[in-house]
C-alpha beads as a LAMMPS data file, in Angstrom:
LAMMPS data file: protein, C-alpha beads

392 atoms
391 bonds

1 atom types
1 bond types

-500.0 500.0 xlo xhi
-500.0 500.0 ylo yhi
-500.0 500.0 zlo zhi

Masses

1 110.0

Atoms # bond

1 1 1 37.818 -64.718 205.954
2 1 1 36.409 -67.442 207.353
3 1 1 33.870 -69.601 205.293
4 1 1 30.538 -69.992 206.908
5 1 1 30.754 -73.551 206.129
6 1 1 33.943 -73.937 208.188
7 1 1 31.876 -72.413 211.479
8 1 1 29.294 -75.299 211.080
9 1 1 31.592 -77.947 212.841
10 1 1 32.816 -75.305 215.347
11 1 1 28.863 -74.525 216.473
12 1 1 28.403 -78.216 216.624
13 1 1 31.181 -79.136 218.371
14 1 1 30.214 -76.437 220.675
15 1 1 26.579 -77.208 221.458
16 1 1 27.414 -80.963 221.558
17 1 1 30.519 -80.175 224.428
18 1 1 28.515 -77.843 226.094
19 1 1 25.359 -80.522 226.506
20 1 1 27.875 -83.271 227.231
21 1 1 29.366 -80.971 230.622
22 1 1 25.912 -79.281 231.641
23 1 1 24.883 -82.778 231.858
24 1 1 27.986 -84.293 233.364
25 1 1 27.597 -81.248 236.208
26 1 1 24.391 -82.086 236.646
27 1 1 24.324 -85.962 236.904
28 1 1 27.489 -85.505 238.694
29 1 1 25.421 -83.409 242.031
30 1 1 22.702 -85.303 241.597
31 1 1 24.187 -89.034 242.135
32 1 1 28.175 -88.618 242.760
33 1 1 27.357 -85.832 245.382
34 1 1 24.373 -87.626 246.519
35 1 1 22.423 -84.584 246.671
36 1 1 18.717 -83.758 245.685
37 1 1 18.217 -80.374 245.686
38 1 1 14.693 -80.703 246.689
39 1 1 14.493 -77.959 250.132
40 1 1 16.443 -75.322 249.962
41 1 1 16.577 -72.707 253.471
42 1 1 17.659 -68.903 254.087
43 1 1 18.801 -68.784 257.392
44 1 1 20.532 -66.096 259.481
45 1 1 21.559 -65.373 262.784
46 1 1 23.159 -62.310 264.932
47 1 1 25.958 -63.686 266.847
48 1 1 28.496 -62.612 269.124
49 1 1 32.237 -63.896 269.170
50 1 1 32.196 -65.812 266.179
51 1 1 30.093 -68.669 268.164
52 1 1 27.447 -69.829 265.574
53 1 1 29.881 -69.767 262.585
54 1 1 32.397 -71.722 264.521
55 1 1 30.099 -74.296 265.419
56 1 1 27.470 -74.530 262.287
57 1 1 28.895 -78.294 261.211
58 1 1 28.528 -79.629 264.690
59 1 1 24.881 -78.443 264.926
60 1 1 23.581 -79.478 261.911
61 1 1 25.223 -82.860 262.378
62 1 1 23.532 -83.409 265.505
63 1 1 20.489 -82.390 264.276
64 1 1 19.980 -84.561 261.690
65 1 1 22.169 -87.268 263.501
66 1 1 18.447 -87.620 265.195
67 1 1 17.207 -90.978 264.779
68 1 1 13.868 -89.747 262.752
69 1 1 15.768 -88.016 260.498
70 1 1 18.729 -90.073 260.660
71 1 1 21.600 -90.044 257.106
72 1 1 19.777 -86.923 255.932
73 1 1 22.024 -85.428 253.734
74 1 1 22.358 -81.944 254.019
75 1 1 24.775 -78.991 252.551
76 1 1 25.521 -75.726 253.654
77 1 1 26.981 -72.949 251.044
78 1 1 27.322 -69.618 250.642
79 1 1 28.348 -68.785 254.283
80 1 1 28.405 -64.880 254.794
81 1 1 29.551 -63.137 257.945
82 1 1 29.108 -58.857 258.441
83 1 1 29.881 -56.620 261.005
84 1 1 27.832 -53.110 261.642
85 1 1 30.743 -51.331 261.617
86 1 1 33.853 -52.290 259.102
87 1 1 36.108 -50.372 260.900
88 1 1 36.036 -51.224 264.010
89 1 1 36.583 -54.299 265.980
90 1 1 33.596 -55.695 267.209
91 1 1 32.434 -58.338 269.074
92 1 1 29.069 -58.514 267.855
93 1 1 28.192 -59.760 263.830
94 1 1 25.474 -61.284 261.869
95 1 1 25.640 -64.329 259.658
96 1 1 23.674 -65.832 256.613
97 1 1 23.888 -68.995 254.804
98 1 1 21.966 -71.489 252.203
99 1 1 20.929 -74.831 254.145
100 1 1 20.466 -77.537 251.030
101 1 1 18.532 -80.643 252.634
102 1 1 17.482 -83.566 250.323
103 1 1 14.036 -83.918 252.225
104 1 1 11.615 -80.925 252.835
105 1 1 11.138 -79.861 256.621
106 1 1 9.011 -77.346 257.830
107 1 1 10.436 -74.160 258.208
108 1 1 9.462 -73.322 261.816
109 1 1 10.114 -76.961 262.728
110 1 1 13.700 -76.775 261.245
111 1 1 14.194 -73.293 263.326
112 1 1 12.645 -74.571 266.354
113 1 1 14.829 -77.723 266.517
114 1 1 18.334 -75.621 265.341
115 1 1 17.767 -72.983 268.110
116 1 1 16.093 -75.294 271.065
117 1 1 19.402 -77.589 269.996
118 1 1 21.999 -74.542 269.858
119 1 1 20.545 -72.270 272.553
120 1 1 20.263 -75.055 274.916
121 1 1 23.726 -76.024 274.507
122 1 1 24.984 -72.345 275.455
123 1 1 22.055 -72.238 278.275
124 1 1 23.795 -75.019 279.714
125 1 1 27.066 -73.754 279.909
126 1 1 25.654 -70.442 281.621
127 1 1 24.383 -72.685 283.987
128 1 1 27.446 -74.387 284.718
129 1 1 29.132 -71.327 285.026
130 1 1 26.299 -69.953 287.607
131 1 1 25.691 -72.936 289.622
132 1 1 29.461 -72.659 289.819
133 1 1 30.296 -68.725 290.552
134 1 1 30.758 -69.065 294.490
135 1 1 33.915 -71.262 293.902
136 1 1 35.808 -69.410 291.270
137 1 1 34.559 -65.647 291.185
138 1 1 36.916 -63.481 293.279
139 1 1 34.827 -60.688 294.513
140 1 1 32.172 -63.754 295.871
141 1 1 35.165 -65.641 297.568
142 1 1 36.559 -62.402 299.216
143 1 1 32.676 -62.051 300.728
144 1 1 32.613 -65.643 301.622
145 1 1 35.805 -64.782 303.570
146 1 1 34.912 -61.407 305.307
147 1 1 31.885 -63.210 306.454
148 1 1 34.395 -66.386 308.119
149 1 1 36.451 -63.851 310.008
150 1 1 33.243 -62.065 311.241
151 1 1 31.804 -65.409 312.467
152 1 1 35.236 -66.525 313.963
153 1 1 36.077 -62.704 315.486
154 1 1 38.992 -62.525 313.769
155 1 1 38.229 -59.350 312.565
156 1 1 37.293 -57.978 316.286
157 1 1 40.299 -59.714 317.527
158 1 1 42.798 -57.688 315.734
159 1 1 40.847 -54.553 315.795
160 1 1 40.704 -54.712 319.576
161 1 1 44.703 -55.437 320.091
162 1 1 45.451 -52.865 317.803
163 1 1 43.227 -50.639 319.477
164 1 1 44.420 -51.592 323.165
165 1 1 48.049 -50.944 322.073
166 1 1 47.404 -47.392 320.879
167 1 1 45.267 -46.540 323.794
168 1 1 48.423 -47.641 326.107
169 1 1 50.871 -45.434 323.853
170 1 1 48.007 -42.373 323.928
171 1 1 48.176 -43.351 328.161
172 1 1 51.763 -43.210 327.908
173 1 1 51.410 -39.651 326.227
174 1 1 49.222 -38.214 328.540
175 1 1 51.358 -39.242 331.715
176 1 1 54.579 -37.565 329.722
177 1 1 52.587 -34.050 329.393
178 1 1 51.137 -34.444 332.732
179 1 1 54.982 -34.783 333.456
180 1 1 56.253 -31.762 331.704
181 1 1 53.724 -29.663 333.584
182 1 1 54.600 -30.557 336.156
183 1 1 58.594 -30.214 335.890
184 1 1 57.268 -26.782 334.402
185 1 1 54.764 -25.554 337.122
186 1 1 57.599 -26.469 340.503
187 1 1 60.668 -24.773 338.516
188 1 1 62.341 -21.827 339.931
189 1 1 61.639 -20.445 336.607
190 1 1 57.677 -20.675 336.462
191 1 1 57.675 -18.997 340.238
192 1 1 59.235 -16.407 338.924
193 1 1 58.050 -15.506 335.625
194 1 1 54.347 -16.959 337.014
195 1 1 51.597 -16.308 333.885
196 1 1 47.865 -15.738 334.989
197 1 1 46.796 -18.629 336.469
198 1 1 44.771 -21.411 334.629
199 1 1 41.793 -23.290 335.459
200 1 1 41.980 -25.472 332.559
201 1 1 43.740 -29.266 332.994
202 1 1 47.263 -30.111 332.977
203 1 1 47.257 -30.683 329.194
204 1 1 45.668 -27.597 328.303
205 1 1 47.444 -25.513 330.521
206 1 1 50.753 -26.813 329.691
207 1 1 49.770 -26.012 326.054
208 1 1 49.002 -22.133 327.144
209 1 1 52.021 -22.128 329.269
210 1 1 54.166 -23.249 326.353
211 1 1 52.784 -20.693 324.018
212 1 1 52.896 -17.555 326.487
213 1 1 56.547 -18.067 327.294
214 1 1 57.678 -18.694 323.531
215 1 1 55.847 -15.374 322.852
216 1 1 57.973 -13.818 325.604
217 1 1 61.450 -15.159 324.630
218 1 1 60.165 -13.842 321.022
219 1 1 60.194 -10.682 322.367
220 1 1 63.480 -10.388 324.178
221 1 1 65.424 -12.204 321.499
222 1 1 64.696 -9.108 318.990
223 1 1 64.307 -6.068 321.968
224 1 1 66.204 -7.485 325.069
225 1 1 68.247 -4.086 324.984
226 1 1 65.379 -1.861 324.583
227 1 1 65.205 0.069 328.198
228 1 1 61.478 0.774 327.837
229 1 1 60.764 -2.823 327.273
230 1 1 58.348 -3.777 329.879
231 1 1 59.815 -5.735 332.773
232 1 1 58.510 -9.436 333.001
233 1 1 59.822 -10.351 335.907
234 1 1 58.824 -10.222 339.408
235 1 1 62.343 -8.954 340.356
236 1 1 61.429 -5.378 339.155
237 1 1 65.647 -4.870 339.643
238 1 1 66.283 -7.297 337.002
239 1 1 67.802 -6.315 333.656
240 1 1 66.457 -7.200 330.511
241 1 1 69.631 -8.897 329.508
242 1 1 69.140 -10.965 332.953
243 1 1 65.915 -12.094 331.898
244 1 1 66.751 -12.676 328.702
245 1 1 69.137 -14.947 330.243
246 1 1 66.924 -16.700 332.550
247 1 1 65.091 -17.344 329.302
248 1 1 67.591 -18.883 327.297
249 1 1 68.811 -21.242 330.084
250 1 1 65.460 -22.839 331.232
251 1 1 64.077 -22.629 327.420
252 1 1 63.895 -26.406 327.446
253 1 1 61.054 -26.002 330.478
254 1 1 58.720 -24.530 327.539
255 1 1 60.383 -25.158 323.872
256 1 1 58.086 -26.677 321.893
257 1 1 59.970 -29.778 320.960
258 1 1 59.821 -30.674 325.221
259 1 1 57.289 -32.745 324.617
260 1 1 59.253 -34.664 321.756
261 1 1 62.189 -34.750 324.068
262 1 1 59.951 -36.145 327.074
263 1 1 58.911 -39.170 324.397
264 1 1 62.102 -39.574 322.527
265 1 1 62.831 -42.172 325.285
266 1 1 63.943 -45.958 325.776
267 1 1 60.358 -46.376 327.017
268 1 1 58.737 -44.487 324.627
269 1 1 60.175 -46.084 321.762
270 1 1 59.948 -49.467 323.177
271 1 1 56.180 -49.046 323.526
272 1 1 55.735 -47.358 320.035
273 1 1 58.032 -50.462 318.816
274 1 1 55.671 -52.844 320.736
275 1 1 52.602 -51.252 318.285
276 1 1 54.542 -52.007 315.091
277 1 1 55.316 -55.050 316.316
278 1 1 51.938 -56.007 317.483
279 1 1 50.826 -54.944 314.230
280 1 1 52.663 -56.971 312.045
281 1 1 51.988 -59.928 314.310
282 1 1 48.840 -59.369 313.657
283 1 1 48.683 -58.611 310.007
284 1 1 51.271 -61.915 309.709
285 1 1 47.927 -63.751 311.479
286 1 1 45.238 -62.310 309.296
287 1 1 47.533 -63.196 306.199
288 1 1 48.128 -66.787 307.400
289 1 1 44.319 -66.875 308.092
290 1 1 43.637 -65.532 304.646
291 1 1 46.170 -67.824 302.524
292 1 1 44.733 -70.634 304.175
293 1 1 41.082 -69.806 303.389
294 1 1 41.842 -69.240 299.709
295 1 1 44.194 -72.324 299.069
296 1 1 41.037 -74.675 300.207
297 1 1 38.756 -73.116 298.415
298 1 1 41.177 -73.181 295.032
299 1 1 42.075 -77.311 295.993
300 1 1 38.078 -77.654 296.148
301 1 1 37.602 -75.959 292.655
302 1 1 40.326 -77.694 291.110
303 1 1 39.164 -81.032 292.326
304 1 1 35.524 -80.205 290.427
305 1 1 34.213 -81.788 287.241
306 1 1 33.359 -77.944 286.211
307 1 1 36.881 -76.972 286.122
308 1 1 38.506 -79.663 284.352
309 1 1 35.854 -79.268 281.679
310 1 1 36.129 -75.419 281.169
311 1 1 39.832 -74.228 282.365
312 1 1 41.747 -74.632 279.725
313 1 1 45.616 -73.525 279.859
314 1 1 45.148 -72.507 283.030
315 1 1 47.949 -74.355 285.972
316 1 1 48.925 -73.335 289.345
317 1 1 50.357 -76.024 291.521
318 1 1 49.606 -74.407 294.991
319 1 1 46.932 -71.409 295.517
320 1 1 48.345 -67.784 294.782
321 1 1 46.242 -64.720 294.602
322 1 1 46.998 -63.830 290.925
323 1 1 46.331 -67.280 289.463
324 1 1 42.871 -67.321 291.398
325 1 1 41.813 -63.897 290.084
326 1 1 42.846 -64.840 286.255
327 1 1 40.647 -68.069 286.419
328 1 1 37.987 -65.844 287.958
329 1 1 38.290 -63.147 285.021
330 1 1 38.634 -66.057 282.587
331 1 1 35.290 -67.820 283.981
332 1 1 33.444 -64.140 284.384
333 1 1 34.279 -63.669 280.570
334 1 1 32.704 -66.849 279.657
335 1 1 29.646 -66.493 281.462
336 1 1 29.397 -62.742 279.879
337 1 1 29.947 -63.848 276.666
338 1 1 27.296 -66.496 276.501
339 1 1 24.847 -64.624 278.426
340 1 1 25.009 -62.777 275.663
341 1 1 24.803 -65.122 272.917
342 1 1 21.967 -66.571 274.373
343 1 1 19.597 -63.707 273.580
344 1 1 19.885 -64.825 269.732
345 1 1 18.669 -67.371 267.987
346 1 1 18.669 -68.511 264.186
347 1 1 15.633 -67.217 261.385
348 1 1 14.978 -69.975 259.055
349 1 1 13.060 -69.010 255.740
350 1 1 11.884 -71.659 253.348
351 1 1 12.908 -70.874 249.852
352 1 1 10.752 -72.487 246.617
353 1 1 12.088 -75.168 244.562
354 1 1 11.722 -72.897 241.347
355 1 1 14.586 -70.692 242.895
356 1 1 16.781 -73.615 242.892
357 1 1 15.982 -74.452 239.705
358 1 1 17.383 -70.789 238.691
359 1 1 20.168 -70.721 240.893
360 1 1 21.692 -73.790 239.178
361 1 1 21.276 -72.224 235.917
362 1 1 22.294 -69.266 236.874
363 1 1 25.386 -70.421 238.853
364 1 1 26.564 -73.944 237.070
365 1 1 25.591 -71.763 233.655
366 1 1 28.245 -69.698 233.247
367 1 1 30.727 -71.849 234.051
368 1 1 29.660 -74.808 232.124
369 1 1 29.286 -72.067 228.928
370 1 1 33.244 -70.726 229.888
371 1 1 34.770 -73.872 229.226
372 1 1 32.704 -75.029 226.596
373 1 1 33.824 -71.689 224.713
374 1 1 37.669 -73.057 225.707
375 1 1 37.146 -76.283 224.922
376 1 1 35.574 -75.118 221.221
377 1 1 38.512 -72.749 221.097
378 1 1 41.361 -75.330 221.402
379 1 1 39.452 -77.242 218.806
380 1 1 39.451 -74.838 216.137
381 1 1 43.262 -74.112 216.796
382 1 1 44.141 -77.572 215.978
383 1 1 41.211 -78.445 212.990
384 1 1 41.219 -75.023 211.589
385 1 1 44.245 -76.012 208.790
386 1 1 42.409 -79.387 207.980
387 1 1 38.822 -77.957 207.456
388 1 1 39.954 -75.653 205.444
389 1 1 41.502 -78.143 203.230
390 1 1 38.559 -80.122 203.267
391 1 1 35.914 -77.450 202.439
392 1 1 37.976 -75.708 199.115

Bonds

1 1 1 2
2 1 2 3
3 1 3 4
4 1 4 5
5 1 5 6
6 1 6 7
7 1 7 8
8 1 8 9
9 1 9 10
10 1 10 11
11 1 11 12
12 1 12 13
13 1 13 14
14 1 14 15
15 1 15 16
16 1 16 17
17 1 17 18
18 1 18 19
19 1 19 20
20 1 20 21
21 1 21 22
22 1 22 23
23 1 23 24
24 1 24 25
25 1 25 26
26 1 26 27
27 1 27 28
28 1 28 29
29 1 29 30
30 1 30 31
31 1 31 32
32 1 32 33
33 1 33 34
34 1 34 35
35 1 35 36
36 1 36 37
37 1 37 38
38 1 38 39
39 1 39 40
40 1 40 41
41 1 41 42
42 1 42 43
43 1 43 44
44 1 44 45
45 1 45 46
46 1 46 47
47 1 47 48
48 1 48 49
49 1 49 50
50 1 50 51
51 1 51 52
52 1 52 53
53 1 53 54
54 1 54 55
55 1 55 56
56 1 56 57
57 1 57 58
58 1 58 59
59 1 59 60
60 1 60 61
61 1 61 62
62 1 62 63
63 1 63 64
64 1 64 65
65 1 65 66
66 1 66 67
67 1 67 68
68 1 68 69
69 1 69 70
70 1 70 71
71 1 71 72
72 1 72 73
73 1 73 74
74 1 74 75
75 1 75 76
76 1 76 77
77 1 77 78
78 1 78 79
79 1 79 80
80 1 80 81
81 1 81 82
82 1 82 83
83 1 83 84
84 1 84 85
85 1 85 86
86 1 86 87
87 1 87 88
88 1 88 89
89 1 89 90
90 1 90 91
91 1 91 92
92 1 92 93
93 1 93 94
94 1 94 95
95 1 95 96
96 1 96 97
97 1 97 98
98 1 98 99
99 1 99 100
100 1 100 101
101 1 101 102
102 1 102 103
103 1 103 104
104 1 104 105
105 1 105 106
106 1 106 107
107 1 107 108
108 1 108 109
109 1 109 110
110 1 110 111
111 1 111 112
112 1 112 113
113 1 113 114
114 1 114 115
115 1 115 116
116 1 116 117
117 1 117 118
118 1 118 119
119 1 119 120
120 1 120 121
121 1 121 122
122 1 122 123
123 1 123 124
124 1 124 125
125 1 125 126
126 1 126 127
127 1 127 128
128 1 128 129
129 1 129 130
130 1 130 131
131 1 131 132
132 1 132 133
133 1 133 134
134 1 134 135
135 1 135 136
136 1 136 137
137 1 137 138
138 1 138 139
139 1 139 140
140 1 140 141
141 1 141 142
142 1 142 143
143 1 143 144
144 1 144 145
145 1 145 146
146 1 146 147
147 1 147 148
148 1 148 149
149 1 149 150
150 1 150 151
151 1 151 152
152 1 152 153
153 1 153 154
154 1 154 155
155 1 155 156
156 1 156 157
157 1 157 158
158 1 158 159
159 1 159 160
160 1 160 161
161 1 161 162
162 1 162 163
163 1 163 164
164 1 164 165
165 1 165 166
166 1 166 167
167 1 167 168
168 1 168 169
169 1 169 170
170 1 170 171
171 1 171 172
172 1 172 173
173 1 173 174
174 1 174 175
175 1 175 176
176 1 176 177
177 1 177 178
178 1 178 179
179 1 179 180
180 1 180 181
181 1 181 182
182 1 182 183
183 1 183 184
184 1 184 185
185 1 185 186
186 1 186 187
187 1 187 188
188 1 188 189
189 1 189 190
190 1 190 191
191 1 191 192
192 1 192 193
193 1 193 194
194 1 194 195
195 1 195 196
196 1 196 197
197 1 197 198
198 1 198 199
199 1 199 200
200 1 200 201
201 1 201 202
202 1 202 203
203 1 203 204
204 1 204 205
205 1 205 206
206 1 206 207
207 1 207 208
208 1 208 209
209 1 209 210
210 1 210 211
211 1 211 212
212 1 212 213
213 1 213 214
214 1 214 215
215 1 215 216
216 1 216 217
217 1 217 218
218 1 218 219
219 1 219 220
220 1 220 221
221 1 221 222
222 1 222 223
223 1 223 224
224 1 224 225
225 1 225 226
226 1 226 227
227 1 227 228
228 1 228 229
229 1 229 230
230 1 230 231
231 1 231 232
232 1 232 233
233 1 233 234
234 1 234 235
235 1 235 236
236 1 236 237
237 1 237 238
238 1 238 239
239 1 239 240
240 1 240 241
241 1 241 242
242 1 242 243
243 1 243 244
244 1 244 245
245 1 245 246
246 1 246 247
247 1 247 248
248 1 248 249
249 1 249 250
250 1 250 251
251 1 251 252
252 1 252 253
253 1 253 254
254 1 254 255
255 1 255 256
256 1 256 257
257 1 257 258
258 1 258 259
259 1 259 260
260 1 260 261
261 1 261 262
262 1 262 263
263 1 263 264
264 1 264 265
265 1 265 266
266 1 266 267
267 1 267 268
268 1 268 269
269 1 269 270
270 1 270 271
271 1 271 272
272 1 272 273
273 1 273 274
274 1 274 275
275 1 275 276
276 1 276 277
277 1 277 278
278 1 278 279
279 1 279 280
280 1 280 281
281 1 281 282
282 1 282 283
283 1 283 284
284 1 284 285
285 1 285 286
286 1 286 287
287 1 287 288
288 1 288 289
289 1 289 290
290 1 290 291
291 1 291 292
292 1 292 293
293 1 293 294
294 1 294 295
295 1 295 296
296 1 296 297
297 1 297 298
298 1 298 299
299 1 299 300
300 1 300 301
301 1 301 302
302 1 302 303
303 1 303 304
304 1 304 305
305 1 305 306
306 1 306 307
307 1 307 308
308 1 308 309
309 1 309 310
310 1 310 311
311 1 311 312
312 1 312 313
313 1 313 314
314 1 314 315
315 1 315 316
316 1 316 317
317 1 317 318
318 1 318 319
319 1 319 320
320 1 320 321
321 1 321 322
322 1 322 323
323 1 323 324
324 1 324 325
325 1 325 326
326 1 326 327
327 1 327 328
328 1 328 329
329 1 329 330
330 1 330 331
331 1 331 332
332 1 332 333
333 1 333 334
334 1 334 335
335 1 335 336
336 1 336 337
337 1 337 338
338 1 338 339
339 1 339 340
340 1 340 341
341 1 341 342
342 1 342 343
343 1 343 344
344 1 344 345
345 1 345 346
346 1 346 347
347 1 347 348
348 1 348 349
349 1 349 350
350 1 350 351
351 1 351 352
352 1 352 353
353 1 353 354
354 1 354 355
355 1 355 356
356 1 356 357
357 1 357 358
358 1 358 359
359 1 359 360
360 1 360 361
361 1 361 362
362 1 362 363
363 1 363 364
364 1 364 365
365 1 365 366
366 1 366 367
367 1 367 368
368 1 368 369
369 1 369 370
370 1 370 371
371 1 371 372
372 1 372 373
373 1 373 374
374 1 374 375
375 1 375 376
376 1 376 377
377 1 377 378
378 1 378 379
379 1 379 380
380 1 380 381
381 1 381 382
382 1 382 383
383 1 383 384
384 1 384 385
385 1 385 386
386 1 386 387
387 1 387 388
388 1 388 389
389 1 389 390
390 1 390 391
391 1 391 392
C-alpha cells in the first residue's frame, strides 16, 4: 500500500513537468517556428486530377511573395482529400485544409487572390492550348489538308484519272459484248436455230439469246432421246440427237462464260492492269503529297515555343502518323483536363481566434499530458525506494 505522503512528491513532480513541457511547447511554436497564430482559415475546393493538392505550396508561396505581404508567415495543416465514391477510380475529388497566417486577411480578399492567381495559371494553359490547336490537333490538320488538296485540285485530278481509266475499261467491255453478239448472230448455228427477233440493243439481245439457248440446251441434255420432244431446228428431219450435237459443239457461242472468255484476253488484262497501275501511282502521289504536308506541319509544331513548354516525353526525329496522333491526344488531354479544372475555385472561411486557442489546447494538451505521465512514471520507478526509506 502506497502512503499518501509518498504521493505528494510525485503529484508535485507531475504538475511541475506538465507546466514546463506545456510552456516549452508554447514558446517553441511562438518563437522557434516564428508563427504567431493570429488568423486561422478553413479552405475547401473541388478539384480534378489532384491539380490543387499538388500545387498548394507553390500557390501560397506565390501569393505571399507579393510586395505588400512579402515574408508573411503561413502554414498549411490538416490537408484532407475525399473522393465521391472510394470504391471507384474517379478524376474528381474534394480537398480541405487549414491555413494559418501571422496577420489577418479578409477572407473574401484572400479567396479572391487565391482564385485569381490559381485560375489565371489554369486559364493561361487553356488559352495556350486553344491558340495552338490548329498546330497539333490531328482532326484540325486533316480538315486543313482536305482543303489544301481541294484548292490544289489534286483530289479532282486523281478522281478524274481513275474515272477515265474505268471509262476506258467499260468501253472495252461494251465493245467485247458487241463483238460476242456479232459472232453469235452471224454464225450458221444462229441461222438454223434462230430465236424470235430482238429489237433491243445488242447487249440486251445478247443476254436474251444466251438465256434462250441455254434453256434449250438444258432440255436437250436431259431429254434428247424423247421422240415427242419439240423440234427446235428449221430442218424438221433432224433428229433430237443431231440437234443436241449441234448445241453441244456450238455451246461456246451461247455459254454463260462467253463474255469472260472474250474478256480474258491479253488486251483486257493489260487494260485492267493499267487501271491498277494508275491507281497505285495515283495513291502513291496522294501519299507523297500527304506526307509532305504533315511533315511540314509537324516541323512547324516542333519549332514552336509552345511545343518546347508542353511536350514532355515526346520526341520524333521525323514525322510519323502515329507520333503526331500521340502528340495530338496528349495535348488534347491537357486541354480537356484544364478546362474542367478551370470551372472550380477555392472557398475560404475565416475562423475566429478562440477556435485557435481551443484547437491548441485540444491538440497539444493531450500530447503534453501523455508525455508528462510517462516521465512521472519513470521518476516513480527510479525514486520509489528512496522516498519509502525517507518517509518511514
